[in-house]
N, C-alpha and C positions, 0 to 999 in steps of 0.2 A: 504493501499498500505507500502510495508515493502523498506525501501531505503538499496541499496547496502553495504557490507560493505567491506574495503581494505584492506589489510596488507602495511606499509611504512618499505621499508628494507634499508637499505644504503649498498651499496657493497662497499663502498673507500675503499684503502688499503692507507699503505702507500707509496705502490710501484707504486701506481698513480699516485701521486703528487711529487716523490720523485726528477724528472729533474726540475720542477719547482721551489724546494726548493734549490737545486741547481744555479738556475739560479737567482733569486733573491740573493743569497749569494754574486754570481759573481756582482752581480750590485750593494750588497753595499761595496764591497771590491772595486770597482771601482771608484764610488764615495768616498772615503776615499781616493785612490791613487791621484784623481784628486785635493783631495782638499791637499792631504799634498805635493804636483810636485807645486803649485800657494801660497803657502805658506809664499811667501814673500810678496803677495799683499793678506791678508787676507778676503777684499772682495769680489775679483774674485774667491778667495778657497771658499767663503762659498756659491757664487752662483753657481760656478759648480758643487759642491756637490749635492746641492737642485735639482739645475736642472735635473740631473739625475736621482733623485729619483722622480722628483715629474711627471717627463715626463715618467717613466719607471712604477710605481708603480698602473695606470691602469688598463693597458697592465695585469698585472701578476694577478691584481684583477679579473680581466675577465678570461682570464686562465684558474685561482684555482674555481673560480665558476659554470662554465660551466663545468668543471669537474667533480665537488660535484652534479650537476645535473644530469649531465650524466650520475652518479651511483645511482640512488633512483630509485626505483623500485615498483611498486604498484600492488596489486598482489590480485585480488577479493576475497573474501571469502567464502566457504559456511558453513551451518548450523552447521557443524558438527566441525569446526574449530574458529566460532564465542569465542571470550573469555571476550567477554561483560560482564562487572559486573551485569549488570539485568538480564540475564540468567542464569547467576553463583548463583546468589539471588534466582531466582526460583526454581532454579533445587536441590537447599539446602533446600530449605521450603519444595518440594517435597517429600525430602529425608525423613524429620523431621515429616512430618504428617500422610508417612507410618511408620516409624517406633515408632508412638504412638498410632495408628492405634489397636484396640481391638484383638487379633489373633482369629481366627475360630478355635473350637473346641479344 
C-alpha cells in the first residue's frame, strides 16, 4: 500500500494581511496616545496602554492565524510529480546501471 503524497503551498501575500498590519499599527498608536494623555498619573497611563494591547492582541492574532491557514493549499501529487529523494535516487541508480552496462555489438 502506497501512501498518497501531497504538495503544501502557501498562497499568502502581503496584500492579504495589509489591513491587519494597518489595524495593529492603529491599536499601537491608540495605546501610546492614551498613555501620553494620562501621563500626569503614570500608573493609569501604564494600565490604559497595556489594557488596550492585551485585549486587542488575541483578536488580531486570531485574525492573522486564520488568514494564514485559509491560504495553505494541499494538492495531491501524481507519480510524475513526486519529488521525493528516494524516487530520485532510484532513478539515478537505474541510469548509472544502464550507462555502465555493456553495449551490444
